[in-house]
N, CA, C and O atoms as a Tinker XYZ file with bonds, in Angstrom:
   468  protein
     1  N      0.827000   -1.179000    0.019000    73     2
     2  CA    -0.038000   -0.020000    0.021000    64     1     3
     3  C      0.860000    1.260000   -0.026000    63     2     4     5
     4  O      0.534000    2.255000   -0.673000    81     3
     5  N      1.979000    1.171000    0.681000    73     3     6
     6  CA     2.877000    2.284000    0.735000    64     5     7
     7  C      3.393000    2.744000   -0.605000    63     6     8     9
     8  O      3.650000    3.929000   -0.816000    81     7
     9  N      3.553000    1.736000   -1.565000    73     7    10
    10  CA     4.085000    2.122000   -2.807000    64     9    11
    11  C      3.092000    2.880000   -3.691000    63    10    12    13
    12  O      3.505000    3.603000   -4.598000    81    11
    13  N      1.793000    2.726000   -3.440000    73    11    14
    14  CA     0.759000    3.470000   -4.186000    64    13    15
    15  C      0.807000    4.984000   -3.821000    63    14    16    17
    16  O      0.569000    5.843000   -4.670000    81    15
    17  N      1.112000    5.274000   -2.576000    73    15    18
    18  CA     1.095000    6.670000   -2.098000    64    17    19
    19  C      2.476000    7.361000   -2.376000    63    18    20    21
    20  O      2.659000    8.543000   -2.088000    81    19
    21  N      3.374000    6.622000   -2.911000    73    19    22
    22  CA     4.690000    7.229000   -3.246000    64    21    23
    23  C      4.502000    8.224000   -4.385000    63    22    24    25
    24  O      3.734000    7.950000   -5.308000    81    23
    25  N      5.177000    9.365000   -4.349000    73    23    26
    26  CA     4.986000   10.431000   -5.373000    64    25    27
    27  C      5.225000    9.950000   -6.779000    63    26    28    29
    28  O      4.570000   10.418000   -7.710000    81    27
    29  N      6.142000    9.030000   -6.956000    73    27    30
    30  CA     6.396000    8.579000   -8.326000    64    29    31
    31  C      5.302000    7.646000   -8.750000    63    30    32    33
    32  O      4.980000    7.633000   -9.938000    81    31
    33  N      4.691000    6.848000   -7.870000    73    31    34
    34  CA     3.555000    6.003000   -8.233000    64    33    35
    35  C      2.379000    6.900000   -8.616000    63    34    36    37
    36  O      1.687000    6.622000   -9.596000    81    35
    37  N      2.153000    7.928000   -7.887000    73    35    38
    38  CA     1.030000    8.903000   -8.158000    64    37    39
    39  C      1.284000    9.593000   -9.549000    63    38    40    41
    40  O      0.351000    9.765000  -10.333000    81    39
    41  N      2.492000    9.959000   -9.817000    73    39    42
    42  CA     2.914000   10.595000  -11.074000    64    41    43
    43  C      2.693000    9.606000  -12.211000    63    42    44    45
    44  O      2.151000    9.980000  -13.251000    81    43
    45  N      3.096000    8.366000  -12.036000    73    43    46
    46  CA     2.867000    7.325000  -13.020000    64    45    47
    47  C      1.378000    7.072000  -13.334000    63    46    48    49
    48  O      0.989000    6.932000  -14.493000    81    47
    49  N      0.565000    7.017000  -12.271000    73    47    50
    50  CA    -0.836000    6.793000  -12.485000    64    49    51
    51  C     -1.496000    7.983000  -13.207000    63    50    52    53
    52  O     -2.368000    7.812000  -14.058000    81    51
    53  N     -1.040000    9.211000  -12.830000    73    51    54
    54  CA    -1.527000   10.406000  -13.587000    64    53    55
    55  C     -1.101000   10.357000  -15.069000    63    54    56    57
    56  O     -1.897000   10.597000  -15.977000    81    55
    57  N      0.145000   10.046000  -15.261000    73    55    58
    58  CA     0.722000    9.973000  -16.604000    64    57    59
    59  C     -0.053000    9.000000  -17.479000    63    58    60    61
    60  O     -0.474000    9.321000  -18.591000    81    59
    61  N     -0.236000    7.728000  -16.904000    73    59    62
    62  CA    -0.941000    6.720000  -17.695000    64    61    63
    63  C     -2.436000    7.098000  -17.892000    63    62    64    65
    64  O     -3.009000    6.917000  -18.966000    81    63
    65  N     -3.029000    7.627000  -16.806000    73    63    66
    66  CA    -4.448000    8.101000  -16.922000    64    65    67
    67  C     -4.649000    9.139000  -17.973000    63    66    68    69
    68  O     -5.615000    9.093000  -18.735000    81    67
    69  N     -3.712000   10.109000  -18.022000    73    67    70
    70  CA    -3.848000   11.166000  -19.075000    64    69    71
    71  C     -3.564000   10.594000  -20.439000    63    70    72    73
    72  O     -4.153000   11.038000  -21.425000    81    71
    73  N     -2.678000    9.620000  -20.526000    73    71    74
    74  CA    -2.499000    9.026000  -21.865000    64    73    75
    75  C     -3.774000    8.384000  -22.380000    63    74    76    77
    76  O     -4.132000    8.534000  -23.548000    81    75
    77  N     -4.461000    7.658000  -21.485000    73    75    78
    78  CA    -5.692000    6.976000  -21.851000    64    77    79
    79  C     -6.728000    8.019000  -22.174000    63    78    80    81
    80  O     -7.332000    7.990000  -23.246000    81    79
    81  N     -6.935000    8.913000  -21.284000    73    79    82
    82  CA    -8.041000    9.968000  -21.495000    64    81    83
    83  C     -7.733000   10.835000  -22.682000    63    82    84    85
    84  O     -8.593000   11.053000  -23.535000    81    83
    85  N     -6.535000   11.328000  -22.750000    73    83    86
    86  CA    -6.133000   12.189000  -23.926000    64    85    87
    87  C     -6.309000   11.471000  -25.236000    63    86    88    89
    88  O     -6.821000   12.040000  -26.200000    81    87
    89  N     -5.872000   10.174000  -25.284000    73    87    90
    90  CA    -5.957000    9.361000  -26.451000    64    89    91
    91  C     -7.372000    9.069000  -26.878000    63    90    92    93
    92  O     -7.709000    9.082000  -28.061000    81    91
    93  N     -8.200000    8.801000  -25.870000    73    91    94
    94  CA    -9.651000    8.523000  -26.168000    64    93    95
    95  C    -10.362000    9.786000  -26.778000    63    94    96    97
    96  O    -11.170000    9.685000  -27.701000    81    95
    97  N    -10.017000   10.955000  -26.214000    73    95    98
    98  CA   -10.627000   12.135000  -26.712000    64    97    99
    99  C    -10.155000   12.407000  -28.141000    63    98   100   101
   100  O    -10.957000   12.726000  -29.018000    81    99
   101  N     -8.862000   12.279000  -28.360000    73    99   102
   102  CA    -8.258000   12.545000  -29.683000    64   101   103
   103  C     -8.850000   11.489000  -30.677000    63   102   104   105
   104  O     -9.307000   11.844000  -31.763000    81   103
   105  N     -8.829000   10.249000  -30.297000    73   103   106
   106  CA    -9.336000    9.167000  -31.293000    64   105   107
   107  C    -10.818000    9.423000  -31.610000    63   106   108   109
   108  O    -11.217000    9.312000  -32.769000    81   107
   109  N    -11.606000    9.747000  -30.646000    73   107   110
   110  CA   -13.001000   10.022000  -30.925000    64   109   111
   111  C    -13.185000   11.179000  -31.809000    63   110   112   113
   112  O    -14.039000   11.152000  -32.695000    81   111
   113  N    -12.391000   12.238000  -31.603000    73   111   114
   114  CA   -12.430000   13.447000  -32.483000    64   113   115
   115  C    -12.048000   13.070000  -33.866000    63   114   116   117
   116  O    -12.783000   13.391000  -34.799000    81   115
   117  N    -10.924000   12.393000  -34.066000    73   115   118
   118  CA   -10.422000   12.062000  -35.408000    64   117   119
   119  C    -11.387000   11.111000  -36.155000    63   118   120   121
   120  O    -11.655000   11.322000  -37.338000    81   119
   121  N    -11.900000   10.088000  -35.489000    73   119   122
   122  CA   -12.774000    9.185000  -36.105000    64   121   123
   123  C    -14.087000    9.856000  -36.520000    63   122   124   125
   124  O    -14.535000    9.701000  -37.656000    81   123
   125  N    -14.667000   10.562000  -35.647000    73   123   126
   126  CA   -15.946000   11.291000  -35.965000    64   125   127
   127  C    -15.738000   12.336000  -37.033000    63   126   128   129
   128  O    -16.558000   12.472000  -37.940000    81   127
   129  N    -14.631000   13.088000  -36.935000    73   127   130
   130  CA   -14.349000   14.151000  -37.931000    64   129   131
   131  C    -14.279000   13.500000  -39.335000    63   130   132   133
   132  O    -14.881000   14.018000  -40.275000    81   131
   133  N    -13.563000   12.392000  -39.483000    73   131   134
   134  CA   -13.388000   11.758000  -40.777000    64   133   135
   135  C    -14.639000   11.182000  -41.228000    63   134   136   137
   136  O    -14.950000   11.271000  -42.416000    81   135
   137  N    -15.443000   10.553000  -40.319000    73   135   138
   138  CA   -16.675000    9.865000  -40.734000    64   137   139
   139  C    -17.855000   10.811000  -41.039000    63   138   140   141
   140  O    -18.582000   10.619000  -42.013000    81   139
   141  N    -18.026000   11.830000  -40.189000    73   139   142
   142  CA   -19.188000   12.714000  -40.308000    64   141   143
   143  C    -18.897000   13.993000  -40.974000    63   142   144   145
   144  O    -19.828000   14.631000  -41.463000    81   143
   145  N    -17.649000   14.437000  -41.038000    73   143   146
   146  CA   -17.245000   15.736000  -41.622000    64   145   147
   147  C    -16.006000   15.654000  -42.490000    63   146   148   149
   148  O    -14.983000   16.284000  -42.221000    81   147
   149  N    -16.135000   14.839000  -43.568000    73   147   150
   150  CA   -14.911000   14.585000  -44.429000    64   149   151
   151  C    -14.332000   15.813000  -45.017000    63   150   152   153
   152  O    -13.116000   15.884000  -45.191000    81   151
   153  N    -15.130000   16.790000  -45.336000    73   151   154
   154  CA   -14.545000   18.043000  -45.889000    64   153   155
   155  C    -13.678000   18.765000  -44.850000    63   154   156   157
   156  O    -12.585000   19.252000  -45.142000    81   155
   157  N    -14.225000   18.810000  -43.605000    73   155   158
   158  CA   -13.435000   19.421000  -42.500000    64   157   159
   159  C    -12.153000   18.606000  -42.247000    63   158   160   161
   160  O    -11.083000   19.166000  -42.007000    81   159
   161  N    -12.285000   17.299000  -42.307000    73   159   162
   162  CA   -11.188000   16.425000  -42.088000    64   161   163
   163  C    -10.079000   16.710000  -43.042000    63   162   164   165
   164  O     -8.920000   16.807000  -42.640000    81   163
   165  N    -10.404000   16.846000  -44.289000    73   163   166
   166  CA    -9.383000   17.192000  -45.319000    64   165   167
   167  C     -8.844000   18.551000  -45.130000    63   166   168   169
   168  O     -7.662000   18.785000  -45.382000    81   167
   169  N     -9.674000   19.486000  -44.686000    73   167   170
   170  CA    -9.131000   20.860000  -44.393000    64   169   171
   171  C     -8.169000   20.857000  -43.234000    63   170   172   173
   172  O     -7.268000   21.693000  -43.176000    81   171
   173  N     -8.341000   19.930000  -42.306000    73   171   174
   174  CA    -7.403000   19.775000  -41.151000    64   173   175
   175  C     -6.139000   19.091000  -41.514000    63   174   176   177
   176  O     -5.252000   18.984000  -40.667000    81   175
   177  N     -5.986000   18.601000  -42.758000    73   175   178
   178  CA    -4.794000   17.937000  -43.181000    64   177   179
   179  C     -4.963000   16.422000  -43.150000    63   178   180   181
   180  O     -3.952000   15.720000  -43.184000    81   179
   181  N     -6.144000   15.887000  -43.090000    73   179   182
   182  CA    -6.412000   14.479000  -43.138000    64   181   183
   183  C     -5.778000   13.727000  -41.975000    63   182   184   185
   184  O     -5.164000   12.689000  -42.221000    81   183
   185  N     -5.884000   14.181000  -40.707000    73   183   186
   186  CA    -5.130000   13.490000  -39.646000    64   185   187
   187  C     -5.732000   12.122000  -39.327000    63   186   188   189
   188  O     -6.948000   11.947000  -39.398000    81   187
   189  N     -4.929000   11.203000  -38.994000    73   187   190
   190  CA    -5.409000    9.829000  -38.576000    64   189   191
   191  C     -4.829000    9.496000  -37.207000    63   190   192   193
   192  O     -3.991000   10.219000  -36.669000    81   191
   193  N     -5.284000    8.422000  -36.684000    73   191   194
   194  CA    -4.866000    7.989000  -35.417000    64   193   195
   195  C     -3.377000    7.654000  -35.451000    63   194   196   197
   196  O     -2.642000    7.939000  -34.506000    81   195
   197  N     -2.947000    7.047000  -36.553000    73   195   198
   198  CA    -1.515000    6.748000  -36.702000    64   197   199
   199  C     -0.671000    8.001000  -36.945000    63   198   200   201
   200  O      0.455000    8.083000  -36.454000    81   199
   201  N     -1.178000    8.949000  -37.670000    73   199   202
   202  CA    -0.389000   10.142000  -37.907000    64   201   203
   203  C     -0.361000   11.084000  -36.722000    63   202   204   205
   204  O      0.433000   12.024000  -36.694000    81   203
   205  N     -1.235000   10.838000  -35.724000    73   203   206
   206  CA    -1.256000   11.633000  -34.489000    64   205   207
   207  C     -0.908000   10.707000  -33.275000    63   206   208   209
   208  O     -1.472000   10.846000  -32.190000    81   207
   209  N      0.030000    9.773000  -33.504000    73   207   210
   210  CA     0.266000    8.707000  -32.482000    64   209   211
   211  C      1.046000    9.142000  -31.314000    63   210   212   213
   212  O      1.137000    8.380000  -30.352000    81   211
   213  N      1.626000   10.307000  -31.304000    73   211   214
   214  CA     2.303000   10.778000  -30.066000    64   213   215
   215  C      2.101000   12.295000  -29.981000    63   214   216   217
   216  O      1.465000   12.908000  -30.838000    81   215
   217  N      2.677000   12.889000  -28.891000    73   215   218
   218  CA     2.394000   14.304000  -28.605000    64   217   219
   219  C      3.014000   15.147000  -29.683000    63   218   220   221
   220  O      2.405000   16.144000  -30.070000    81   219
   221  N      4.184000   14.821000  -30.201000    73   219   222
   222  CA     4.835000   15.529000  -31.253000    64   221   223
   223  C      4.023000   15.543000  -32.526000    63   222   224   225
   224  O      3.806000   16.586000  -33.143000    81   223
   225  N      3.579000   14.353000  -32.904000    73   223   226
   226  CA     2.824000   14.245000  -34.160000    64   225   227
   227  C      1.433000   14.798000  -34.060000    63   226   228   229
   228  O      0.844000   15.184000  -35.070000    81   227
   229  N      0.866000   14.847000  -32.802000    73   227   230
   230  CA    -0.432000   15.401000  -32.593000    64   229   231
   231  C     -0.499000   16.909000  -32.528000    63   230   232   233
   232  O     -1.578000   17.502000  -32.552000    81   231
   233  N      0.657000   17.513000  -32.447000    73   231   234
   234  CA     0.736000   19.008000  -32.348000    64   233   235
   235  C      0.042000   19.680000  -33.484000    63   234   236   237
   236  O     -0.700000   20.622000  -33.204000    81   235
   237  N      0.189000   19.309000  -34.772000    73   235   238
   238  CA    -0.467000   20.087000  -35.832000    64   237   239
   239  C     -2.015000   20.041000  -35.696000    63   238   240   241
   240  O     -2.657000   21.048000  -35.993000    81   239
   241  N     -2.603000   18.990000  -35.289000    73   239   242
   242  CA    -4.015000   18.910000  -35.139000    64   241   243
   243  C     -4.417000   19.867000  -33.981000    63   242   244   245
   244  O     -5.363000   20.645000  -34.103000    81   243
   245  N     -3.680000   19.783000  -32.879000    73   243   246
   246  CA    -3.944000   20.609000  -31.709000    64   245   247
   247  C     -3.845000   22.052000  -32.100000    63   246   248   249
   248  O     -4.722000   22.844000  -31.756000    81   247
   249  N     -2.808000   22.419000  -32.806000    73   247   250
   250  CA    -2.535000   23.783000  -33.272000    64   249   251
   251  C     -3.670000   24.292000  -34.134000    63   250   252   253
   252  O     -4.093000   25.442000  -34.025000    81   251
   253  N     -4.172000   23.378000  -35.026000    73   251   254
   254  CA    -5.273000   23.647000  -35.865000    64   253   255
   255  C     -6.536000   24.136000  -35.087000    63   254   256   257
   256  O     -7.253000   25.050000  -35.494000    81   255
   257  N     -6.738000   23.448000  -33.941000    73   255   258
   258  CA    -7.867000   23.776000  -33.073000    64   257   259
   259  C     -7.498000   25.014000  -32.250000    63   258   260   261
   260  O     -8.377000   25.861000  -32.085000    81   259
   261  N     -6.346000   25.193000  -31.743000    73   259   262
   262  CA    -5.933000   26.333000  -30.900000    64   261   263
   263  C     -6.154000   27.560000  -31.727000    63   262   264   265
   264  O     -6.813000   28.500000  -31.283000    81   263
   265  N     -5.602000   27.571000  -32.958000    73   263   266
   266  CA    -5.656000   28.811000  -33.790000    64   265   267
   267  C     -7.015000   28.993000  -34.480000    63   266   268   269
   268  O     -7.210000   29.953000  -35.225000    81   267
   269  N     -7.936000   28.085000  -34.234000    73   267   270
   270  CA    -9.273000   28.112000  -34.856000    64   269   271
   271  C     -9.183000   28.239000  -36.419000    63   270   272   273
   272  O     -9.954000   28.949000  -37.065000    81   271
   273  N     -8.196000   27.504000  -36.957000    73   271   274
   274  CA    -8.036000   27.473000  -38.416000    64   273   275
   275  C     -9.216000   26.769000  -39.085000    63   274   276   277
   276  O     -9.454000   26.980000  -40.274000    81   275
   277  N     -9.955000   25.942000  -38.355000    73   275   278
   278  CA   -11.105000   25.259000  -38.873000    64   277   279
   279  C    -12.217000   26.197000  -39.308000    63   278   280   281
   280  O    -13.095000   25.824000  -40.087000    81   279
   281  N    -12.167000   27.420000  -38.793000    73   279   282
   282  CA   -13.192000   28.393000  -39.157000    64   281   283
   283  C    -13.078000   28.936000  -40.586000    63   282   284   285
   284  O    -13.958000   29.604000  -41.129000    81   283
   285  N    -11.863000   28.574000  -41.165000    73   283   286
   286  CA   -11.600000   29.036000  -42.613000    64   285   287
   287  C    -12.191000   28.099000  -43.565000    63   286   288   289
   288  O    -12.143000   28.366000  -44.766000    81   287
   289  N    -12.767000   26.986000  -43.130000    73   287   290
   290  CA   -13.328000   26.024000  -44.097000    64   289   291
   291  C    -14.677000   26.460000  -44.495000    63   290   292   293
   292  O    -15.175000   27.452000  -43.962000    81   291
   293  N    -15.340000   25.742000  -45.452000    73   291   294
   294  CA   -16.662000   26.014000  -45.880000    64   293   295
   295  C    -17.692000   25.138000  -45.284000    63   294   296   297
   296  O    -18.844000   25.195000  -45.716000    81   295
   297  N    -17.362000   24.304000  -44.292000    73   295   298
   298  CA   -18.269000   23.317000  -43.748000    64   297   299
   299  C    -18.818000   23.855000  -42.398000    63   298   300   301
   300  O    -18.135000   23.802000  -41.375000    81   299
   301  N    -20.029000   24.357000  -42.424000    73   299   302
   302  CA   -20.584000   24.845000  -41.140000    64   301   303
   303  C    -20.825000   23.808000  -40.154000    63   302   304   305
   304  O    -20.740000   24.097000  -38.960000    81   303
   305  N    -21.131000   22.567000  -40.545000    73   303   306
   306  CA   -21.315000   21.484000  -39.542000    64   305   307
   307  C    -19.935000   21.075000  -39.040000    63   306   308   309
   308  O    -19.781000   20.729000  -37.869000    81   307
   309  N    -18.952000   21.111000  -39.895000    73   307   310
   310  CA   -17.557000   20.783000  -39.504000    64   309   311
   311  C    -17.037000   21.836000  -38.485000    63   310   312   313
   312  O    -16.373000   21.505000  -37.502000    81   311
   313  N    -17.350000   23.038000  -38.751000    73   311   314
   314  CA   -16.918000   24.177000  -37.844000    64   313   315
   315  C    -17.559000   23.890000  -36.418000    63   314   316   317
   316  O    -16.893000   23.946000  -35.384000    81   315
   317  N    -18.838000   23.594000  -36.454000    73   315   318
   318  CA   -19.557000   23.361000  -35.207000    64   317   319
   319  C    -18.974000   22.212000  -34.459000    63   318   320   321
   320  O    -18.799000   22.281000  -33.242000    81   319
   321  N    -18.657000   21.112000  -35.188000    73   319   322
   322  CA   -18.051000   19.927000  -34.607000    64   321   323
   323  C    -16.672000   20.301000  -33.932000    63   322   324   325
   324  O    -16.390000   19.923000  -32.795000    81   323
   325  N    -15.862000   21.046000  -34.689000    73   323   326
   326  CA   -14.595000   21.401000  -34.165000    64   325   327
   327  C    -14.723000   22.339000  -32.922000    63   326   328   329
   328  O    -13.968000   22.235000  -31.955000    81   327
   329  N    -15.680000   23.219000  -33.003000    73   327   330
   330  CA   -15.966000   24.114000  -31.776000    64   329   331
   331  C    -16.274000   23.247000  -30.562000    63   330   332   333
   332  O    -15.789000   23.506000  -29.461000    81   331
   333  N    -17.095000   22.203000  -30.778000    73   331   334
   334  CA   -17.524000   21.307000  -29.725000    64   333   335
   335  C    -16.329000   20.555000  -29.082000    63   334   336   337
   336  O    -16.278000   20.375000  -27.866000    81   335
   337  N    -15.371000   20.124000  -29.934000    73   335   338
   338  CA   -14.228000   19.268000  -29.455000    64   337   339
   339  C    -13.013000   20.113000  -29.140000    63   338   340   341
   340  O    -12.045000   19.576000  -28.602000    81   339
   341  N    -13.002000   21.435000  -29.448000    73   339   342
   342  CA   -11.824000   22.260000  -29.320000    64   341   343
   343  C    -11.317000   22.196000  -27.881000    63   342   344   345
   344  O    -10.153000   21.840000  -27.695000    81   343
   345  N    -12.088000   22.508000  -26.868000    73   343   346
   346  CA   -11.593000   22.568000  -25.459000    64   345   347
   347  C    -11.150000   21.203000  -24.959000    63   346   348   349
   348  O    -10.066000   21.108000  -24.385000    81   347
   349  N    -11.934000   20.131000  -25.145000    73   347   350
   350  CA   -11.452000   18.854000  -24.631000    64   349   351
   351  C    -10.164000   18.378000  -25.322000    63   350   352   353
   352  O     -9.315000   17.757000  -24.683000    81   351
   353  N    -10.017000   18.664000  -26.619000    73   351   354
   354  CA    -8.747000   18.357000  -27.318000    64   353   355
   355  C     -7.571000   19.103000  -26.768000    63   354   356   357
   356  O     -6.533000   18.515000  -26.465000    81   355
   357  N     -7.732000   20.414000  -26.635000    73   355   358
   358  CA    -6.686000   21.236000  -26.163000    64   357   359
   359  C     -6.286000   20.884000  -24.708000    63   358   360   361
   360  O     -5.104000   20.737000  -24.400000    81   359
   361  N     -7.270000   20.758000  -23.849000    73   359   362
   362  CA    -6.974000   20.426000  -22.417000    64   361   363
   363  C     -6.350000   18.980000  -22.332000    63   362   364   365
   364  O     -5.400000   18.764000  -21.580000    81   363
   365  N     -6.886000   18.030000  -23.090000    73   363   366
   366  CA    -6.334000   16.679000  -23.115000    64   365   367
   367  C     -4.880000   16.727000  -23.552000    63   366   368   369
   368  O     -4.013000   16.108000  -22.934000    81   367
   369  N     -4.623000   17.461000  -24.615000    73   367   370
   370  CA    -3.247000   17.512000  -25.087000    64   369   371
   371  C     -2.273000   18.034000  -24.036000    63   370   372   373
   372  O     -1.264000   17.411000  -23.704000    81   371
   373  N     -2.628000   19.200000  -23.536000    73   371   374
   374  CA    -1.671000   19.818000  -22.555000    64   373   375
   375  C     -1.581000   19.141000  -21.234000    63   374   376   377
   376  O     -0.508000   19.118000  -20.629000    81   375
   377  N     -2.702000   18.564000  -20.738000    73   375   378
   378  CA    -2.635000   17.842000  -19.501000    64   377   379
   379  C     -1.721000   16.558000  -19.610000    63   378   380   381
   380  O     -1.009000   16.145000  -18.695000    81   379
   381  N     -1.841000   16.006000  -20.818000    73   379   382
   382  CA    -0.963000   14.866000  -21.148000    64   381   383
   383  C      0.468000   15.261000  -21.205000    63   382   384   385
   384  O      1.341000   14.606000  -20.636000    81   383
   385  N      0.705000   16.337000  -21.895000    73   383   386
   386  CA     2.065000   16.861000  -22.097000    64   385   387
   387  C      2.704000   17.245000  -20.761000    63   386   388   389
   388  O      3.896000   17.022000  -20.545000    81   387
   389  N      1.916000   17.811000  -19.889000    73   387   390
   390  CA     2.442000   18.174000  -18.544000    64   389   391
   391  C      2.782000   16.944000  -17.701000    63   390   392   393
   392  O      3.680000   16.976000  -16.860000    81   391
   393  N      2.036000   15.851000  -17.949000    73   391   394
   394  CA     2.346000   14.678000  -17.136000    64   393   395
   395  C      3.665000   13.988000  -17.429000    63   394   396   397
   396  O      4.174000   13.220000  -16.612000    81   395
   397  N      4.205000   14.266000  -18.590000    73   395   398
   398  CA     5.508000   13.605000  -18.949000    64   397   399
   399  C      6.687000   14.218000  -18.100000    63   398   400   401
   400  O      7.426000   13.459000  -17.473000    81   399
   401  N      6.857000   15.497000  -18.075000    73   399   402
   402  CA     7.963000   16.021000  -17.186000    64   401   403
   403  C      7.653000   15.879000  -15.703000    63   402   404   405
   404  O      8.568000   15.779000  -14.885000    81   403
   405  N      6.386000   15.869000  -15.355000    73   403   406
   406  CA     6.086000   15.595000  -13.929000    64   405   407
   407  C      6.540000   14.209000  -13.527000    63   406   408   409
   408  O      7.116000   14.040000  -12.452000    81   407
   409  N      6.300000   13.223000  -14.351000    73   407   410
   410  CA     6.664000   11.842000  -14.025000    64   409   411
   411  C      8.196000   11.706000  -13.936000    63   410   412   413
   412  O      8.702000   11.092000  -12.997000    81   411
   413  N      8.937000   12.271000  -14.903000    73   411   414
   414  CA    10.429000   12.201000  -14.942000    64   413   415
   415  C     10.978000   13.009000  -13.767000    63   414   416   417
   416  O     11.955000   12.575000  -13.157000    81   415
   417  N     10.410000   14.142000  -13.424000    73   415   418
   418  CA    10.882000   14.915000  -12.287000    64   417   419
   419  C     10.650000   14.147000  -10.982000    63   418   420   421
   420  O     11.489000   14.207000  -10.084000    81   419
   421  N      9.555000   13.445000  -10.862000    73   419   422
   422  CA     9.289000   12.597000   -9.767000    64   421   423
   423  C     10.323000   11.492000   -9.595000    63   422   424   425
   424  O     10.782000   11.199000   -8.490000    81   423
   425  N     10.659000   10.912000  -10.688000    73   423   426
   426  CA    11.649000    9.838000  -10.648000    64   425   427
   427  C     12.983000   10.400000  -10.123000    63   426   428   429
   428  O     13.633000    9.802000   -9.266000    81   427
   429  N     13.371000   11.570000  -10.665000    73   427   430
   430  CA    14.620000   12.168000  -10.251000    64   429   431
   431  C     14.671000   12.688000   -8.757000    63   430   432   433
   432  O     15.677000   12.591000   -8.055000    81   431
   433  N     13.527000   13.227000   -8.367000    73   431   434
   434  CA    13.444000   13.780000   -6.988000    64   433   435
   435  C     13.222000   12.633000   -5.920000    63   434   436   437
   436  O     13.862000   12.593000   -4.869000    81   435
   437  N     12.282000   11.722000   -6.270000    73   435   438
   438  CA    11.867000   10.741000   -5.268000    64   437   439
   439  C     12.326000    9.342000   -5.513000    63   438   440   441
   440  O     12.240000    8.497000   -4.623000    81   439
   441  N     12.815000    9.069000   -6.708000    73   439   442
   442  CA    13.171000    7.719000   -7.078000    64   441   443
   443  C     11.988000    6.828000   -7.243000    63   442   444   445
   444  O     10.845000    7.283000   -7.208000    81   443
   445  N     12.263000    5.484000   -7.434000    73   443   446
   446  CA    11.207000    4.517000   -7.521000    64   445   447
   447  C     10.741000    4.181000   -6.130000    63   446   448   449
   448  O     11.493000    4.279000   -5.160000    81   447
   449  N      9.434000    3.764000   -6.042000    73   447   450
   450  CA     8.952000    3.313000   -4.762000    64   449   451
   451  C      9.809000    2.123000   -4.305000    63   450   452   453
   452  O     10.224000    1.349000   -5.168000    81   451
   453  N     10.104000    1.922000   -3.017000    73   451   454
   454  CA    11.018000    0.876000   -2.510000    64   453   455
   455  C     10.587000   -0.488000   -2.966000    63   454   456   457
   456  O     11.430000   -1.332000   -3.270000    81   455
   457  N      9.261000   -0.735000   -3.025000    73   455   458
   458  CA     8.793000   -2.060000   -3.438000    64   457   459
   459  C      9.155000   -2.375000   -4.949000    63   458   460   461
   460  O      9.346000   -3.534000   -5.318000    81   459
   461  N      9.238000   -1.327000   -5.776000    73   459   462
   462  CA     9.518000   -1.475000   -7.157000    64   461   463
   463  C     11.058000   -1.708000   -7.525000    63   462   464   465
   464  O     11.397000   -2.174000   -8.612000    81   463
   465  N     11.899000   -1.364000   -6.587000    73   463   466
   466  CA    13.290000   -1.432000   -6.857000    64   465   467
   467  C     13.859000   -2.824000   -6.722000    63   466   468
   468  O     15.056000   -3.025000   -6.929000    81   467
């Protein structure tokens, strides 16, 4: 039980949780965008789950939403869809990105839980 309350264990749980949540939000967005708003999907650069497989590769799609570039398209339903997913996508991206240095900082500052060593 002691290992679960260790700062590194908490950071690892947060990191893994954000990976799952952030990925689920992103995958849902990409799948629905392609299926229901193909014109908007092409306007976004035709992103796929594979092309957005990590935080670095996912940045162009996130930037597309941050800068509201989707408003330059001709698809009113696609614009509404992007407006709906904009906040969850941006928060999911940055909360996941923040979890990476937090996890590594925890390893450096606190080390591994004694039971894991």
